[in-house]
C-alpha positions, 0 to 999 in steps of 0.5 A: 500500500502506498501511504502517500496515495491514501493520505488525506492531502491527496483528496482521492479515494478509489477504494477504502475500508473502515467503519463509517465514522472513521471514513467520515473523519478521513473525508472531513480531514481531506476537505471532501464532501461526506457523500464522496464515498458510497458504502457498497458491501460489508466486510464483516458481520460481527460485533465489535468487542472490548478486550481485557488482558488475562490478568485483568481482575474479574471485578474490573471486567464486570464493573466495565460491563455494568457501566457500558450497560448503564450508559447504553440503557440511558441512551448515552451511547446513541447520543455520543454516536449521533454527535459524531455523525453530526460532527463528521456529517455522516449520512443517516443510516451510514453508521450502525448503532451499538445498542 
């Protein structure tokens, strides 16, 4: 891969991979409009996970799990994702929810 060809300063995308928010940020950094790229096909249909080291205490893992469940139930995760969609001008439906 030629990193110079894929740098935001080249203002060119032929093919790329990434999640919608990361790609939207790349477009914004490049000065390209948010509708410059079109999602054509998903590469993966699997959930994204948090990973913990083997030495992480179970109590810490459980505390993080509970905190994540709480903020999801309160709608905070959706609000955070929406703020990024607005910041990077992601088109409606381009970013899946994690809730």
